C-alpha positions in Angstrom: 64.3 -70.9 12.1 64.2 -69.4 8.8 64.0 -72.6 7.0 61.2 -73.8 9.2 59.2 -70.8 8.3 59.8 -71.4 4.6 59.0 -75.1 4.9 55.7 -74.3 6.7 54.7 -71.8 3.9 55.3 -74.7 1.4 53.4 -77.5 3.4 50.7 -75.5 5.0 50.2 -72.4 2.7 50.8 -74.1 -0.6 53.6 -71.5 -1.6 56.4 -72.5 -3.9 59.8 -73.0 -2.4 61.0 -69.8 -4.2 58.3 -67.6 -2.9 58.7 -69.0 0.6 62.5 -68.4 0.5 62.0 -64.7 -0.7 61.9 -63.7 3.0 65.3 -65.0 3.6 66.8 -63.3 0.5 68.7 -60.8 2.5 69.8 -63.0 5.3 73.4 -63.6 6.0 72.3 -67.3 6.3 70.3 -67.4 3.2 72.5 -70.2 1.6 72.1 -72.3 4.7 68.3 -71.6 4.8 67.8 -72.5 1.2 69.7 -75.8 1.5 67.8 -76.9 4.5 64.5 -75.8 3.1 64.9 -77.5 -0.1 66.4 -80.6 1.4 63.5 -80.8 3.9 60.9 -80.3 1.1 62.7 -83.0 -1.0 62.4 -85.6 1.7 59.3 -84.4 3.5 57.2 -87.3 2.4 59.6 -89.7 4.0 60.4 -87.6 7.1 56.9 -86.6 8.1 55.6 -90.3 8.2 58.5 -91.2 10.5 57.9 -88.3 12.8 54.1 -89.0 12.9 55.0 -92.5 14.3 56.6 -90.8 17.2 53.6 -88.4 18.0 50.5 -89.4 20.0 48.5 -86.8 18.3 50.1 -85.6 15.1 47.1 -83.8 13.8 47.1 -81.4 16.9 50.7 -80.3 16.3 51.0 -76.6 15.3 52.2 -76.3 11.8 55.3 -74.3 12.7 56.4 -76.8 15.1 55.7 -79.6 12.5 57.9 -77.9 10.0 60.7 -77.3 12.4 60.6 -81.0 13.5 60.8 -81.9 9.8 63.9 -79.5 9.2 65.6 -81.1 12.3 64.9 -84.6 11.2 66.3 -83.7 7.8 69.6 -82.4 9.4 69.9 -85.5 11.4 69.2 -87.9 8.6 70.6 -86.2 5.5 73.4 -83.8 6.7 76.7 -84.3 8.4 75.6 -82.4 11.6 76.0 -84.0 14.8 72.6 -85.1 16.1 72.8 -83.6 19.7 73.5 -80.1 18.8 70.9 -80.3 16.0 68.3 -81.5 18.6 69.3 -78.6 21.2 69.0 -76.0 18.3 65.7 -77.2 17.3 64.3 -77.1 20.9 65.6 -73.5 21.3 64.0 -72.6 17.8 60.6 -73.9 19.0 60.6 -71.3 21.8 61.7 -68.5 19.3 58.9 -69.5 17.0 56.6 -68.7 19.9 55.7 -72.1 21.0 57.6 -72.6 24.2 55.0 -75.1 25.5 55.9 -77.5 22.7 59.7 -77.5 23.5 59.6 -80.6 25.7 57.6 -82.4 23.1 60.2 -81.5 20.4 63.0 -82.6 22.5 61.4 -85.9 23.2 60.2 -86.6 19.6 63.7 -85.7 18.0 65.7 -87.9 20.6 63.4 -90.7 19.8 63.9 -90.1 16.2 67.7 -90.2 16.6 67.3 -93.5 18.4 64.8 -95.1 16.3 65.1 -93.8 12.9 66.8 -96.9 11.4 64.0 -99.1 12.5 61.3 -96.5 11.5 62.6 -96.2 8.0 63.2 -99.9 7.5 59.5 -100.3 8.1 58.2 -97.2 6.1 60.6 -97.7 3.1 58.8 -100.9 2.1 56.5 -98.5 0.3 58.1 -97.1 -2.8 56.4 -93.7 -2.5 57.7 -93.3 1.1 61.2 -94.6 0.2 61.6 -92.1 -2.6 59.6 -89.3 -0.9 57.0 -89.1 -3.8 53.1 -88.7 -3.6 51.6 -92.0 -4.2 49.7 -90.7 -7.3 52.9 -89.7 -8.9 54.7 -92.9 -8.3 51.7 -94.7 -9.8 51.8 -92.5 -12.9 55.6 -92.8 -13.4 55.3 -96.6 -13.1 52.3 -96.7 -15.6 54.1 -94.2 -18.1 57.7 -95.3 -17.7 57.8 -98.8 -16.4 61.5 -99.5 -17.3 62.7 -96.2 -16.0 60.5 -95.6 -13.1 63.2 -96.2 -10.3 65.6 -94.2 -12.2 63.2 -91.3 -12.4 62.2 -91.3 -8.8 65.8 -91.5 -7.7 66.8 -88.8 -10.1 64.2 -86.5 -8.6 66.1 -86.6 -5.3 69.6 -85.9 -6.8 71.1 -82.6 -6.7 71.0 -81.1 -10.3 74.1 -79.9 -12.1 74.6 -76.2 -12.7 74.7 -75.9 -16.5 75.7 -72.8 -18.5 74.8 -71.5 -21.9 77.7 -69.6 -23.6 76.6 -67.0 -26.2 78.6 -68.5 -29.2 78.0 -65.4 -31.3 80.5 -63.7 -28.8 82.9 -66.3 -27.7 83.5 -70.0 -28.0 83.2 -72.6 -25.4 86.9 -73.2 -25.0 87.4 -69.5 -24.7 84.9 -69.4 -21.9 86.3 -72.5 -20.2 89.7 -70.7 -20.2 88.1 -67.8 -18.3 86.5 -70.1 -15.8 89.9 -71.7 -15.3 91.5 -68.3 -14.7 88.9 -67.8 -12.1 89.6 -71.2 -10.4 86.2 -72.5 -11.4 86.2 -76.1 -12.5 84.0 -76.9 -15.5 83.8 -79.0 -18.7 82.2 -78.7 -22.0 79.1 -80.8 -22.9 80.2 -83.0 -25.9 76.7 -83.3 -27.5 75.7 -79.7 -27.0 77.7 -76.8 -28.7 76.7 -74.1 -26.3 76.9 -76.1 -23.0 79.2 -76.0 -20.1 78.7 -77.8 -16.9 80.3 -76.7 -13.6 82.0 -79.1 -11.2 80.2 -77.3 -8.3 77.3 -74.8 -8.3 78.5 -71.1 -8.0 76.6 -67.9 -7.4 76.2 -66.1 -10.8 78.0 -63.1 -9.4 81.2 -65.4 -9.4 80.8 -66.3 -13.1 83.0 -64.4 -15.4 81.0 -62.5 -18.1 77.7 -63.2 -16.5 76.9 -59.6 -16.0 77.9 -58.8 -19.6 75.6 -61.3 -21.0 78.3 -63.8 -22.2 76.8 -66.7 -20.4 73.5 -67.6 -18.9 72.4 -70.5 -16.4 70.2 -72.9 -18.5 69.7 -76.8 -18.4 71.3 -78.4 -21.2 67.9 -79.9 -22.3 66.4 -76.5 -22.4 69.2 -75.4 -24.8 67.8 -77.7 -27.5 64.9 -75.5 -28.3 66.8 -72.9 -30.3 68.2 -75.4 -32.8 64.9 -77.2 -33.2 63.3 -74.1 -34.6 65.9 -73.8 -37.4 66.1 -70.0 -37.3 67.3 -67.7 -40.0 68.1 -64.0 -39.6 65.3 -61.7 -40.3 62.5 -64.3 -39.5 59.4 -63.2 -37.7 59.3 -65.2 -34.5 56.9 -65.6 -31.5 58.0 -66.8 -28.0 54.5 -67.5 -26.8 55.1 -68.3 -23.1 58.3 -66.5 -22.7 59.0 -65.5 -19.2 61.5 -65.4 -17.6 63.2 -65.2 -20.9 65.9 -67.9 -21.0 64.8 -69.4 -24.1 64.0 -66.0 -25.7 67.7 -64.9 -25.3 68.8 -68.1 -26.7 66.8 -67.7 -29.9 68.3 -64.2 -30.4 71.9 -65.7 -29.8 71.3 -68.6 -32.2 69.8 -67.0 -35.1 73.1 -65.8 -36.6 71.7 -62.3 -37.1 68.7 -60.0 -36.1 65.3 -61.6 -35.6 61.8 -59.9 -35.5 61.0 -61.6 -32.2 58.1 -61.0 -30.1 58.3 -62.4 -26.5 54.9 -62.7 -24.9 53.6 -63.6 -21.3 50.4 -63.1 -19.5 52.0 -61.3 -16.4 53.3 -57.8 -16.5 55.8 -58.9 -13.6 56.9 -61.8 -15.7 57.4 -59.7 -18.8 59.5 -57.4 -16.6 61.8 -60.5 -15.9 62.1 -60.9 -19.8 63.2 -57.4 -20.1 65.9 -57.8 -17.3 67.2 -60.9 -19.0 67.3 -59.2 -22.5 69.0 -56.1 -20.9 71.7 -58.3 -19.5 72.3 -60.2 -22.7 72.5 -57.0 -24.8 69.7 -58.3 -26.9 66.5 -56.7 -28.3 62.9 -58.0 -28.8 59.3 -56.8 -28.7 58.0 -57.8 -25.4 54.2 -57.9 -24.9 51.8 -58.7 -22.1 49.2 -60.8 -23.6 47.7 -64.4 -23.7 48.7 -66.8 -26.4 45.3 -68.4 -26.1 43.7 -65.1 -27.1 45.7 -63.6 -29.9 43.6 -60.3 -30.1 45.3 -59.4 -26.9 48.7 -58.8 -28.7 48.6 -59.9 -32.4 48.9 -57.4 -35.2 47.7 -59.9 -37.9 51.0 -60.5 -39.5 51.8 -64.3 -39.3 54.9 -65.7 -37.8 57.5 -68.0 -39.5 58.5 -69.6 -36.2 56.6 -70.1 -33.1 57.7 -71.4 -29.8 55.2 -72.7 -27.2 57.0 -73.6 -24.0 53.7 -74.4 -22.4 52.8 -74.2 -18.6 52.7 -77.8 -17.5 53.0 -80.1 -14.4 56.8 -79.5 -14.2 57.3 -83.2 -13.2 60.6 -83.2 -15.3 62.2 -80.6 -13.1 61.3 -82.1 -9.6 65.2 -82.3 -8.8 65.4 -78.5 -9.1 62.0 -77.8 -7.6 61.2 -80.4 -5.0 58.1 -78.6 -3.8 56.4 -79.8 -6.9 56.1 -83.2 -5.0 53.9 -81.3 -2.3 52.0 -78.8 -4.4 51.1 -80.8 -7.6 47.9 -83.0 -7.6 46.7 -85.8 -9.9 43.7 -83.6 -10.6 45.9 -81.0 -12.2 47.0 -83.0 -15.1 43.7 -83.0 -17.2 43.1 -79.3 -16.9 46.7 -78.6 -17.9 46.5 -80.7 -20.8 43.4 -78.9 -21.9 45.0 -75.6 -21.4 48.0 -76.8 -23.6 45.8 -77.8 -26.4 44.0 -74.4 -26.3 47.4 -72.6 -26.5 48.5 -74.7 -29.3 45.2 -74.2 -31.4 45.6 -70.5 -31.0 49.4 -70.6 -32.0 48.5 -72.5 -35.1 46.3 -69.5 -36.3 49.3 -67.3 -36.2 51.6 -69.6 -38.1 52.7 -68.6 -41.6 52.4 -71.1 -44.5 55.4 -73.3 -44.4 56.2 -72.1 -40.8 57.5 -74.2 -38.0 56.0 -74.5 -34.5 57.8 -76.0 -31.5 55.9 -77.4 -28.7 57.8 -78.2 -25.5 57.1 -78.9 -21.7 59.1 -79.9 -18.8 56.7 -82.7 -18.0 57.0 -86.4 -17.9 53.3 -87.1 -18.6 52.4 -88.4 -22.1 48.9 -86.8 -21.3 50.6 -83.3 -21.6 53.1 -84.3 -24.3 52.5 -86.5 -27.2 48.7 -87.0 -26.5 48.3 -83.2 -26.7 50.1 -83.2 -30.1 48.0 -86.1 -31.3 44.8 -84.3 -30.4 46.1 -81.1 -32.1 46.9 -83.0 -35.4 43.4 -84.4 -35.4 41.9 -81.0 -35.1 44.3 -79.1 -37.3 44.8 -81.1 -40.7 46.9 -78.3 -42.2 49.7 -79.4 -39.6 52.1 -82.2 -39.9 55.0 -83.4 -37.9 58.2 -81.8 -39.0 61.6 -83.4 -39.4 63.6 -83.2 -36.1 66.5 -85.1 -34.7 65.3 -88.2 -32.8 66.8 -90.2 -30.1 70.6 -90.0 -29.7 70.8 -87.6 -32.7 69.0 -85.1 -30.2 70.6 -86.0 -27.0 72.1 -89.2 -25.6 69.4 -91.3 -24.1 66.5 -89.3 -25.7 63.4 -91.5 -26.2 61.4 -91.4 -29.4 57.7 -91.0 -28.9 54.8 -91.4 -31.4 55.4 -87.7 -32.2 58.2 -85.9 -30.6 61.1 -86.8 -28.3 61.4 -87.1 -24.5 64.3 -86.5 -22.4 64.2 -88.0 -18.8 65.9 -86.7 -15.8 68.8 -88.9 -14.5 69.4 -90.4 -18.1 72.6 -90.4 -20.1 72.4 -86.8 -21.2 72.1 -85.6 -17.6 69.3 -83.1 -18.6 66.1 -82.3 -16.8 62.9 -83.8 -18.3 61.8 -82.3 -21.4 59.4 -83.1 -24.3 59.9 -81.6 -27.7 57.7 -81.8 -30.8 58.0 -79.9 -34.1 55.2 -79.2 -36.4 55.0 -77.5 -39.8 52.1 -75.6 -41.5 51.6 -77.3 -45.0 49.2 -74.5 -46.1 50.4 -73.1 -49.3 51.5 -69.5 -49.3 49.9 -66.8 -51.5 
């Protein structure tokens, strides 16, 4: 029932899955609720059409009941649970949700789903969008932008992502941390191409990870761990993390510098700046945190330029759908152009803060060229003092990374096993005084 409420909050109220699951945070069944919620949301665009075929008037179905039917259908189709008790539990849950009159309908629909789902899906799966449970607009964009990798990308979105850790190499080595994991009976292996990376055989609660509370290790996708190296930090540099919350990359910058940085971590939300502070406290690291908008430097800037700037821009998040399947239901095609415009505005503001000879790193977790290399191309047209900086490309960055006109794209499900990220490095060619 908790999962049904969370799914309803996503599909009817437009809330993120994390927001919807907050109500179950203290439930004894929170792990099961989370798994069912994310699984149902992941496959909703395949399950919902199948259920609608079994309803005489699908639009008249109350949204809590619709969400519950989807959760039950997910358990029947994608879990190891037996169908009969799943149907019975769902019928009971309909009553508990306050819709006793719909109990008979739920029973009939779910029993038909059990009997007819093979035939239903054989028909529905002829459409790629339904088979892969993606919105049609996103399938079209992926096929257009990544014609040779489209099926791989769509399938990768439905895979369960690995749990990847970042070891603070200034405090211990990866082999040393692997030994601690082995002593805790936690299976893991190092990531050969990533010095700080460890991947767990099975996800674990962070409370089970040795050294987590002391800041020796953090949870961070291997693709996200590339940012610190691309900035080419040196101790003492003045650095701006311009869209810093929740602080994962902020912490990594401080760990990777080899000494103290004069680092400002910025975010527009006071609550999210609070998350940065919490992360820094756990990591035993220090930075200057500010509430402010990178797009309006007067809201935070003291007039002194930065030698390094990281712009981890808000984006469509189409590269991290495997971790956040609600993106399939919440993102719209009409979102992309405004996001690209906002990204360009952030970059234009950031360039005014960059010191002569300074380096700016732009990254997104988007697969859309419109948010990535096309934004950088427009920026270079408008800011002639900038030029692409030398950076590792293709396999030199990560296995399977794809070189773009400017920058490098990592795709989810590719050889490196990362989420989807885009990176581009720029440098300010203005002569210093």
